[in-house]
C-alpha positions as CSV (number, residue, x, y, z in Angstrom):
1,M,-8.7,-17.3,10.4
2,A,-7.3,-17.0,6.9
3,R,-5.9,-13.4,6.0
4,R,-7.9,-11.8,3.2
5,K,-6.4,-10.8,-0.1
6,Y,-5.9,-7.3,-0.6
7,I,-5.2,-5.8,-4.2
8,A,-4.5,-2.0,-4.1
9,G,-3.7,0.2,-7.1
10,N,-1.3,3.2,-6.9
11,W,-1.7,5.3,-9.8
12,K,1.0,7.6,-8.8
13,M,1.0,11.0,-10.8
14,H,-1.2,9.7,-13.5
15,K,-4.5,10.5,-15.1
16,T,-6.3,13.7,-15.4
17,V,-9.8,13.9,-13.7
18,G,-11.6,12.8,-16.6
19,E,-9.3,9.6,-17.2
20,A,-9.4,8.8,-13.6
21,V,-13.4,8.7,-13.6
22,A,-13.4,6.8,-16.7
23,L,-11.0,4.2,-15.3
24,A,-12.6,4.0,-11.8
25,K,-16.0,3.4,-13.6
26,E,-14.5,0.5,-15.6
27,L,-13.1,-1.1,-12.3
28,V,-16.3,-0.7,-10.4
29,E,-18.2,-2.9,-13.4
30,S,-15.4,-5.0,-13.8
31,L,-14.5,-6.1,-10.4
32,A,-18.1,-6.4,-9.1
33,G,-18.2,-9.7,-6.9
34,C,-14.7,-9.7,-6.6
35,P,-14.1,-11.8,-3.1
36,H,-10.6,-9.8,-2.5
37,K,-10.3,-6.3,-0.6
38,L,-9.8,-3.7,-3.1
39,M,-8.4,-0.1,-3.2
40,I,-7.4,2.4,-5.8
41,A,-5.3,5.8,-5.1
42,P,-5.7,8.3,-7.5
43,P,-3.8,11.6,-7.8
44,F,-4.9,14.2,-5.2
45,T,-6.7,16.0,-8.1
46,A,-9.0,13.4,-9.0
47,L,-9.9,12.2,-5.6
48,S,-13.1,13.9,-5.3
49,A,-14.5,12.8,-8.5
50,V,-13.7,9.3,-8.1
51,A,-14.9,9.3,-4.7
52,S,-18.4,9.9,-6.3
53,V,-17.9,6.8,-8.7
54,V,-16.9,4.1,-5.8
55,K,-19.1,5.3,-3.1
56,G,-21.4,2.5,-2.2
57,T,-19.1,0.0,-3.8
58,P,-16.5,-2.5,-2.5
59,I,-13.5,-0.3,-3.9
60,L,-11.8,1.7,-1.4
61,L,-10.6,5.3,-2.0
62,G,-7.1,5.6,-1.2
63,A,-4.6,8.6,-1.3
64,Q,-1.1,8.4,-2.0
65,N,0.2,10.7,1.0
66,M,-0.7,13.2,3.3
67,A,1.0,15.7,5.3
68,S,2.1,14.8,9.1
69,V,0.0,17.5,10.5
70,E,-3.6,18.4,10.5
71,Q,-3.6,21.9,9.3
72,G,-1.5,25.2,9.3
73,A,1.3,27.0,6.9
74,H,2.3,24.0,5.0
75,T,2.3,25.3,1.4
76,G,1.7,22.4,-1.1
77,E,0.4,19.8,1.5
78,V,-2.7,17.8,1.7
79,S,-4.1,17.0,5.0
80,V,-6.0,14.1,6.9
81,L,-9.0,16.5,7.4
82,M,-9.1,17.2,3.7
83,L,-8.7,13.6,2.8
84,K,-11.4,12.5,5.0
85,D,-13.9,15.3,3.9
86,I,-14.0,13.9,0.3
87,G,-14.4,10.3,1.1
88,V,-10.8,8.8,1.5
89,R,-10.7,5.7,3.6
90,S,-6.9,4.7,3.3
91,V,-3.7,6.2,2.6
92,I,-0.1,4.9,1.4
93,L,2.7,6.4,3.6
94,G,6.2,5.5,3.1
95,H,6.0,4.7,-0.2
96,S,10.0,4.4,-1.5
97,E,9.4,7.2,-4.1
98,R,8.5,9.6,-1.0
99,R,11.8,8.0,0.8
100,I,14.1,8.5,-2.0
101,I,13.1,11.6,-4.2
102,Y,11.5,13.7,-1.3
103,G,13.6,12.4,1.6
104,E,11.1,11.1,3.7
105,K,12.6,9.4,7.0
106,D,10.9,6.7,9.2
107,G,10.3,9.5,11.8
108,L,8.2,11.5,9.6
109,I,6.4,8.6,8.3
110,N,5.7,7.5,11.9
111,E,4.2,10.5,12.4
112,K,2.0,10.2,9.6
113,V,0.9,7.0,10.3
114,K,0.0,8.1,13.8
115,L,-2.2,10.9,12.5
116,A,-3.9,8.7,9.9
117,L,-4.7,6.0,12.7
118,K,-6.1,9.0,15.0
119,H,-8.7,10.2,12.3
120,G,-9.8,6.6,11.4
121,L,-8.0,6.4,8.2
122,E,-6.6,2.8,7.0
123,V,-2.8,3.0,6.5
124,V,-0.8,1.1,4.0
125,L,2.7,1.3,5.1
126,C,5.4,0.7,2.6
127,V,8.9,-0.8,3.5
128,G,11.8,-2.0,1.4
129,E,15.2,-2.2,0.5
130,T,17.3,-0.7,-2.2
131,L,19.3,-2.9,-4.6
132,E,22.6,-1.9,-3.1
133,E,21.2,-2.9,0.3
134,R,20.0,-6.1,-1.0
135,E,23.6,-6.6,-2.5
136,K,25.4,-6.0,0.8
137,G,23.0,-8.5,2.6
138,K,21.0,-5.9,4.5
139,A,17.6,-6.4,3.3
140,E,16.3,-8.0,6.3
141,E,18.1,-5.3,8.6
142,V,16.6,-2.5,6.6
143,V,13.1,-3.8,6.7
144,T,13.1,-4.4,10.3
145,T,14.4,-1.0,11.1
146,Q,11.7,0.6,9.0
147,V,9.0,-1.7,10.2
148,T,10.2,-0.9,13.9
149,Q,10.7,2.8,13.5
150,C,7.4,3.6,11.6
151,L,5.1,1.6,14.0
152,Q,6.6,3.3,17.1
153,G,4.2,4.3,19.6
154,V,1.3,2.4,17.8
155,G,-0.6,0.3,19.7
156,E,-1.7,-3.5,19.0
157,G,-5.5,-2.4,18.9
158,D,-4.6,-0.1,15.7
159,L,-2.8,-3.0,13.6
160,P,-6.2,-4.1,12.1
161,M,-6.0,-0.9,10.3
162,I,-2.6,-1.3,9.1
163,T,-1.4,-3.1,5.9
164,I,2.5,-3.7,5.3
165,A,3.7,-3.5,1.8
166,Y,7.0,-4.9,1.1
167,E,8.2,-3.2,-2.1
168,P,12.1,-3.8,-3.0
169,V,13.0,-0.5,-4.4
170,W,14.9,-2.1,-7.2
171,A,11.7,-3.8,-8.4
172,I,9.5,-0.6,-8.7
173,G,9.0,0.4,-12.2
174,T,11.9,-1.5,-13.5
175,G,10.2,-4.7,-14.8
176,K,12.2,-6.6,-12.4
177,N,10.6,-8.3,-9.4
178,A,11.7,-10.5,-6.3
179,T,11.2,-14.0,-7.0
180,P,7.9,-15.2,-5.1
181,Q,10.4,-17.0,-2.6
182,D,12.3,-13.9,-2.0
183,A,9.5,-11.7,-1.7
184,D,7.8,-14.5,0.8
185,A,10.8,-14.7,2.9
186,I,11.0,-11.1,3.5
187,H,7.2,-11.3,4.5
188,K,7.9,-13.9,6.9
189,V,10.6,-11.7,8.4
190,I,8.3,-8.7,8.9
191,R,5.9,-11.3,10.4
192,K,8.7,-12.1,13.0
193,V,9.3,-8.3,13.6
194,L,5.6,-8.0,14.4
195,D,5.8,-10.7,16.8
196,T,8.7,-9.1,18.6
197,L,7.0,-5.6,18.6
198,Y,3.5,-7.0,19.9
199,R,2.5,-10.3,21.2
200,P,3.7,-13.4,19.8
201,G,1.4,-14.7,17.1
202,T,0.7,-10.8,16.1
203,G,2.6,-11.1,12.8
204,E,0.1,-13.8,11.7
205,T,-2.8,-11.5,11.6
206,V,-1.3,-8.5,9.8
207,T,-2.0,-8.5,5.9
208,I,1.4,-7.9,4.0
209,Q,1.1,-7.1,0.5
210,Y,4.0,-7.1,-2.0
211,G,4.8,-4.5,-4.4
212,G,7.1,-4.2,-7.4
213,S,6.4,-4.7,-11.0
214,V,3.2,-6.9,-10.2
215,K,1.5,-7.8,-13.5
216,P,-0.8,-10.4,-14.7
217,E,1.8,-12.5,-15.6
218,N,3.2,-13.0,-12.0
219,A,0.4,-12.1,-10.0
220,R,-0.9,-15.8,-9.3
221,E,2.4,-17.2,-8.4
222,L,3.3,-14.2,-6.1
223,L,-0.4,-14.2,-4.4
224,T,-0.1,-17.9,-3.6
225,M,2.7,-17.7,-1.3
226,P,2.0,-18.5,2.3
227,N,2.9,-14.9,3.8
228,I,1.9,-12.9,0.5
229,D,-1.5,-11.4,1.3
230,G,-2.0,-9.0,-1.7
231,A,-0.2,-6.5,-4.0
232,L,0.3,-2.8,-4.2
233,V,0.2,-2.7,-7.7
234,G,1.6,0.5,-9.7
235,G,2.1,0.6,-13.5
236,A,-0.4,-2.2,-14.1
237,S,-3.0,-0.4,-12.1
238,L,-3.2,2.3,-14.7
239,K,-5.3,0.0,-17.1
240,K,-8.4,-2.1,-16.6
241,E,-6.8,-4.8,-19.0
242,T,-3.9,-5.4,-16.4
243,F,-5.5,-4.3,-13.3
244,V,-8.5,-6.4,-13.2
245,P,-6.7,-9.7,-14.1
246,I,-4.3,-9.3,-10.9
247,A,-7.6,-8.6,-8.7
248,W,-9.2,-11.8,-10.3
249,F,-5.9,-13.6,-9.9
250,D,-7.5,-16.6,-8.5
251,R,-10.4,-17.1,-10.8
């Protein structure tokens, strides 16, 4: 069975509540009938309001991060229980900005992945190498380690709830992007890693997105590569004029 394309928008630290609601309404209207799986991840402050807009539509509500524990004395954190309570159905974990700026390691990300799955949230698990690592020829090694450690203790039965997003760090917000061939090659590596962690053939069943300066101009070429199943879109997800053409890349 062919894997369904999955287009997700990560709004990062952008949009007031009013701005987020306005964009969400535009997307609900413009993406009606889109055959692909869709998700948007507004900032925490706008999640509740946007939940009301996307409820009952094909657009999933995602969060950009969550704490590694359910509750407690964790000032400034947001728990899985709080996210579920307002209608969040998916969570982005291990984004390179969380790894690099805030020092999140694979072990912590693994705890978050397992907690999200325990509570029935879908996970978009981000992996990817830095420019220095790529230039040293370590891209495959880095991605293999990240996938292996972040999925430690995750059963094969949970894999339908997991999407892996390959995002070369050097291509995020820089305007640079991996060539479709380079990106597809790493996606293929990830599938092989999944085959070693689980049963042979498992890699062919998992959705793997590409993230890193995806825009309308390059979406079709990237998303028609054999191992690329969708896009985790950053800057281009902040406007209807740029996100909608990516979601409708094959129209």
